N, CA and C atoms as an extended XYZ file, in Angstrom:
252
Properties=species:S:1:pos:R:3:atomname:S:1:resname:S:1:resid:I:1 pbc="F F F"
N       -28.765      -26.962       14.727 N   ALA     1
C       -27.606      -26.711       14.868 CA  ALA     1
C       -26.684      -26.905       13.574 C   ALA     1
N       -25.775      -25.933       13.550 N   ARG     2
C       -24.892      -25.931       12.500 CA  ARG     2
C       -23.935      -27.065       12.400 C   ARG     2
N       -23.763      -27.594       11.241 N   ARG     3
C       -22.820      -28.817       11.015 CA  ARG     3
C       -21.515      -28.086       10.575 C   ARG     3
N       -20.483      -28.806       10.984 N   PRO     4
C       -19.175      -28.210       10.560 CA  PRO     4
C       -19.026      -28.352        8.738 C   PRO     4
N       -18.103      -27.444        8.116 N   ALA     5
C       -17.997      -27.821        6.771 CA  ALA     5
C       -17.081      -29.108        6.637 C   ALA     5
N       -17.341      -29.684        5.536 N   PRO     6
C       -16.396      -31.108        5.330 CA  PRO     6
C       -15.050      -30.308        5.101 C   PRO     6
N       -14.015      -31.231        5.434 N   ALA     7
C       -12.605      -30.990        5.453 CA  ALA     7
C       -12.289      -31.042        3.931 C   ALA     7
N       -11.370      -30.228        3.588 N   ALA     8
C       -10.949      -30.105        2.229 CA  ALA     8
C        -9.933      -31.105        2.081 C   ALA     8
N        -9.891      -31.837        0.770 N   PRO     9
C        -8.871      -32.923        0.708 CA  PRO     9
C        -7.473      -32.264        0.885 C   PRO     9
N        -6.570      -33.286        0.985 N   ASP    10
C        -5.005      -33.017        1.283 CA  ASP    10
C        -4.640      -32.098        0.141 C   ASP    10
N        -3.882      -31.081        0.439 N   GLY    11
C        -3.491      -30.283       -0.671 CA  GLY    11
C        -4.481      -29.180       -1.356 C   GLY    11
N        -5.745      -29.404       -0.952 N   ALA    12
C        -6.704      -28.283       -1.561 CA  ALA    12
C        -6.478      -26.901       -1.271 C   ALA    12
N        -5.943      -26.657       -0.136 N   GLY    13
C        -5.650      -25.235        0.325 CA  GLY    13
C        -4.567      -24.741       -0.508 C   GLY    13
N        -3.484      -25.530       -0.697 N   ARG    14
C        -2.256      -25.175       -1.599 CA  ARG    14
C        -2.654      -24.920       -2.836 C   ARG    14
N        -3.603      -25.768       -3.447 N   ASP    15
C        -4.022      -25.827       -4.968 CA  ASP    15
C        -5.080      -24.321       -4.999 C   ASP    15
N        -5.751      -24.120       -4.080 N   ALA    16
C        -6.768      -22.887       -4.118 CA  ALA    16
C        -5.956      -21.648       -3.916 C   ALA    16
N        -4.799      -21.648       -3.023 N   GLU    17
C        -3.945      -20.543       -2.905 CA  GLU    17
C        -3.214      -20.247       -4.490 C   GLU    17
N        -2.841      -21.396       -4.991 N   ALA    18
C        -2.111      -21.182       -6.213 CA  ALA    18
C        -3.082      -20.625       -7.271 C   ALA    18
N        -4.448      -21.070       -7.277 N   ALA    19
C        -5.143      -20.425       -8.339 CA  ALA    19
C        -5.409      -19.074       -8.123 C   ALA    19
N        -5.647      -18.575       -6.714 N   VAL    20
C        -5.856      -17.185       -6.523 CA  VAL    20
C        -4.782      -16.357       -6.846 C   VAL    20
N        -3.447      -16.949       -6.543 N   GLN    21
C        -2.100      -16.184       -7.106 CA  GLN    21
C        -2.270      -16.073       -8.629 C   GLN    21
N        -2.652      -17.182       -9.387 N   ALA    22
C        -2.686      -17.091      -10.783 CA  ALA    22
C        -3.734      -16.008      -11.273 C   ALA    22
N        -4.829      -15.765      -10.602 N   PHE    23
C        -5.769      -14.931      -10.994 CA  PHE    23
C        -5.222      -13.528      -10.638 C   PHE    23
N        -4.677      -13.255       -9.644 N   VAL    24
C        -4.101      -11.964       -9.265 CA  VAL    24
C        -2.877      -11.635      -10.221 C   VAL    24
N        -2.114      -12.538      -10.696 N   ALA    25
C        -1.021      -12.310      -11.594 CA  ALA    25
C        -1.551      -11.676      -12.774 C   ALA    25
N        -2.794      -11.411      -13.099 N   LYS    26
C        -3.329      -11.034      -14.500 CA  LYS    26
C        -3.157       -9.274      -14.284 C   LYS    26
N        -3.066       -8.751      -12.993 N   PHE    27
C        -3.353       -7.627      -12.837 CA  PHE    27
C        -1.739       -6.744      -12.794 C   PHE    27
N        -1.785       -5.636      -12.911 N   ASP    28
C        -0.468       -4.841      -12.968 CA  ASP    28
C        -0.049       -4.705      -11.256 C   ASP    28
N         1.102       -4.509      -11.103 N   ALA    29
C         1.633       -4.471       -9.653 CA  ALA    29
C         0.930       -3.808       -8.712 C   ALA    29
N         0.645       -2.543       -8.939 N   ALA    30
C        -0.260       -1.798       -7.952 CA  ALA    30
C        -1.554       -2.261       -7.580 C   ALA    30
N        -2.232       -2.951       -8.485 N   ARG    31
C        -3.526       -3.553       -8.324 CA  ARG    31
C        -3.356       -4.987       -7.598 C   ARG    31
N        -2.284       -5.669       -7.948 N   GLN    32
C        -1.882       -6.860       -7.150 CA  GLN    32
C        -1.772       -6.699       -5.849 C   GLN    32
N        -1.027       -5.555       -5.418 N   GLN    33
C        -0.960       -5.229       -3.933 CA  GLN    33
C        -2.101       -4.829       -3.352 C   GLN    33
N        -2.998       -4.052       -4.272 N   LEU    34
C        -4.401       -3.640       -3.562 CA  LEU    34
C        -5.097       -5.053       -3.287 C   LEU    34
N        -5.095       -6.067       -4.024 N   ILE    35
C        -5.952       -7.210       -3.982 CA  ILE    35
C        -5.363       -8.069       -2.668 C   ILE    35
N        -3.923       -7.954       -2.624 N   VAL    36
C        -3.341       -8.703       -1.416 CA  VAL    36
C        -3.755       -8.057       -0.094 C   VAL    36
N        -3.517       -6.774       -0.154 N   ASP    37
C        -3.980       -6.084        1.023 CA  ASP    37
C        -5.521       -6.009        1.459 C   ASP    37
N        -6.281       -6.054        0.402 N   LEU    38
C        -7.593       -6.326        0.574 CA  LEU    38
C        -8.214       -7.547        1.349 C   LEU    38
N        -7.326       -8.644        0.604 N   ARG    39
C        -7.574       -9.958        1.267 CA  ARG    39
C        -7.078      -10.024        2.658 C   ARG    39
N        -6.096       -9.552        2.881 N   ALA    40
C        -5.637       -9.636        4.216 CA  ALA    40
C        -6.660       -8.728        5.430 C   ALA    40
N        -7.035       -7.781        4.903 N   ALA    41
C        -7.930       -6.785        5.697 CA  ALA    41
C        -9.190       -7.718        5.909 C   ALA    41
N        -9.630       -8.402        4.933 N   LEU    42
C       -10.927       -8.995        4.960 CA  LEU    42
C       -10.857      -10.244        5.717 C   LEU    42
N        -9.739      -11.106        5.823 N   ARG    43
C        -9.360      -12.249        6.614 CA  ARG    43
C        -9.474      -11.780        8.188 C   ARG    43
N        -8.868      -10.513        8.221 N   ARG    44
C        -8.857      -10.163        9.771 CA  ARG    44
C       -10.395       -9.923       10.153 C   ARG    44
N       -11.105       -9.075        9.312 N   ARG    45
C       -12.477       -8.992        9.650 CA  ARG    45
C       -13.367       -9.928        9.705 C   ARG    45
N       -13.291      -11.049        8.941 N   TYR    46
C       -13.953      -12.215        8.927 CA  TYR    46
C       -13.057      -13.489        8.951 C   TYR    46
N       -12.382      -13.677       10.257 N   PRO    47
C       -11.715      -14.877       10.290 CA  PRO    47
C       -12.095      -16.164       10.234 C   PRO    47
N       -13.420      -16.444       10.406 N   ALA    48
C       -13.961      -17.759       10.415 CA  ALA    48
C       -14.781      -17.960        9.068 C   ALA    48
N       -14.567      -17.024        8.240 N   ALA    49
C       -15.485      -16.997        7.012 CA  ALA    49
C       -14.685      -17.876        5.943 C   ALA    49
N       -15.523      -18.425        4.994 N   HIS    50
C       -14.935      -19.309        3.945 CA  HIS    50
C       -14.556      -17.917        3.038 C   HIS    50
N       -13.538      -18.070        2.311 N   GLU    51
C       -13.023      -17.133        1.270 CA  GLU    51
C       -13.238      -17.849        0.083 C   GLU    51
N       -14.188      -17.281       -0.917 N   LEU    52
C       -14.646      -17.698       -2.084 CA  LEU    52
C       -14.125      -16.649       -3.055 C   LEU    52
N       -13.198      -17.576       -4.084 N   VAL    53
C       -12.598      -16.606       -5.101 CA  VAL    53
C       -12.655      -17.177       -6.450 C   VAL    53
N       -13.272      -16.363       -7.247 N   TRP    54
C       -13.301      -16.838       -8.731 CA  TRP    54
C       -12.842      -15.767       -9.599 C   TRP    54
N       -12.478      -16.335      -10.789 N   ASP    55
C       -12.070      -15.572      -11.985 CA  ASP    55
C       -13.324      -15.271      -12.805 C   ASP    55
N       -13.875      -14.023      -12.870 N   ASN    56
C       -14.973      -13.910      -13.563 CA  ASN    56
C       -14.654      -12.987      -14.732 C   ASN    56
N       -14.043      -13.584      -15.989 N   TYR    57
C       -13.574      -13.031      -17.117 CA  TYR    57
C       -12.445      -11.942      -16.732 C   TYR    57
N       -12.871      -10.699      -16.630 N   ASN    58
C       -11.921       -9.514      -16.408 CA  ASN    58
C       -11.812       -9.230      -15.094 C   ASN    58
N       -12.576      -10.012      -14.221 N   PHE    59
C       -12.583       -9.556      -12.726 CA  PHE    59
C       -12.162      -10.762      -11.961 C   PHE    59
N       -11.338      -10.320      -10.834 N   VAL    60
C       -11.206      -11.347       -9.771 CA  VAL    60
C       -12.391      -11.053       -8.761 C   VAL    60
N       -13.111      -12.042       -8.300 N   VAL    61
C       -13.962      -11.798       -7.389 CA  VAL    61
C       -13.788      -12.490       -5.971 C   VAL    61
N       -13.870      -11.691       -4.864 N   LEU    62
C       -13.765      -12.089       -3.562 CA  LEU    62
C       -14.935      -12.158       -2.823 C   LEU    62
N       -15.203      -13.384       -2.221 N   GLY    63
C       -16.418      -13.256       -1.389 CA  GLY    63
C       -16.101      -13.991       -0.014 C   GLY    63
N       -16.784      -13.788        0.842 N   TYR    64
C       -16.574      -14.286        2.121 CA  TYR    64
C       -17.990      -14.613        2.812 C   TYR    64
N       -18.022      -15.882        3.088 N   SER    65
C       -19.300      -16.440        3.368 CA  SER    65
C       -19.175      -17.225        4.721 C   SER    65
N       -20.439      -17.474        5.466 N   PRO    66
C       -20.380      -18.488        6.621 CA  PRO    66
C       -20.439      -19.966        6.145 C   PRO    66
N       -20.646      -20.312        4.808 N   THR    67
C       -20.721      -21.418        4.254 CA  THR    67
C       -19.694      -21.499        3.193 C   THR    67
N       -19.216      -22.842        2.650 N   PRO    68
C       -18.407      -22.974        1.528 CA  PRO    68
C       -19.216      -22.764        0.203 C   PRO    68
N       -20.535      -22.472        0.302 N   ARG    69
C       -21.202      -22.187       -1.012 CA  ARG    69
C       -21.397      -20.637       -1.007 C   ARG    69
N       -21.554      -20.228       -2.424 N   PRO    70
C       -21.522      -18.706       -2.557 CA  PRO    70
C       -22.769      -18.075       -1.744 C   PRO    70
N       -24.149      -18.634       -1.866 N   PRO    71
C       -24.910      -17.953       -1.214 CA  PRO    71
C       -25.252      -18.253        0.350 C   PRO    71
N       -25.508      -17.727        1.164 N   PRO    72
C       -25.462      -16.111        1.071 CA  PRO    72
C       -24.137      -15.544        1.296 C   PRO    72
N       -23.859      -14.620        0.748 N   MET    73
C       -22.594      -14.075        0.640 CA  MET    73
C       -22.893      -12.467        1.290 C   MET    73
N       -22.556      -12.350        2.556 N   PRO    74
C       -22.672      -10.970        3.171 CA  PRO    74
C       -21.616      -10.041        2.453 C   PRO    74
N       -20.643      -10.434        2.153 N   HIS    75
C       -19.577       -9.423        1.652 CA  HIS    75
C       -18.858       -9.841        0.567 C   HIS    75
N       -18.604       -9.217       -0.672 N   SER    76
C       -17.941       -9.517       -1.588 CA  SER    76
C       -17.226       -8.282       -2.330 C   SER    76
N       -16.175       -8.161       -2.968 N   ARG    77
C       -15.801       -7.354       -3.783 CA  ARG    77
C       -15.180       -8.049       -5.120 C   ARG    77
N       -15.108       -7.153       -6.298 N   SER    78
C       -14.629       -7.500       -7.581 CA  SER    78
C       -13.668       -6.579       -7.973 C   SER    78
N       -12.618       -6.835       -8.692 N   ARG    79
C       -11.687       -5.998       -9.219 CA  ARG    79
C       -11.314       -6.292      -10.609 C   ARG    79
N       -11.283       -5.394      -11.553 N   ARG    80
C       -10.951       -5.552      -13.043 CA  ARG    80
C        -9.559       -5.179      -13.233 C   ARG    80
N        -8.815       -6.164      -14.083 N   PRO    81
C        -7.457       -5.604      -14.201 CA  PRO    81
C        -7.342       -4.449      -15.311 C   PRO    81
N        -6.587       -3.558      -15.267 N   HIS    82
C        -6.220       -2.326      -16.051 CA  HIS    82
C        -7.319       -1.404      -15.811 C   HIS    82
N        -8.209       -1.383      -14.627 N   ALA    83
C        -9.118       -0.423      -14.397 CA  ALA    83
C        -9.105        0.347      -13.112 C   ALA    83
N        -9.465        1.582      -13.130 N   ALA    84
C        -9.371        2.229      -11.740 CA  ALA    84
C       -10.328        1.772      -10.844 C   ALA    84
């Protein structure tokens, strides 16, 4: 049986969203909107998934996983600022 993920500490969700917004702020306005739209579409597609986001130097990486740990990660996308 699957065990539920441990609850995040109070305020962790707000802190995580602030970190994502800081990562996304590195991009130009058009790419920021693309990332926002992509996140919204993937949240609709994977509503129960854990969203894993990290700043990978010149890329923001979005991953959606059944667990709070990166592997296995069935779906992920990355986007580099100032690139098509």
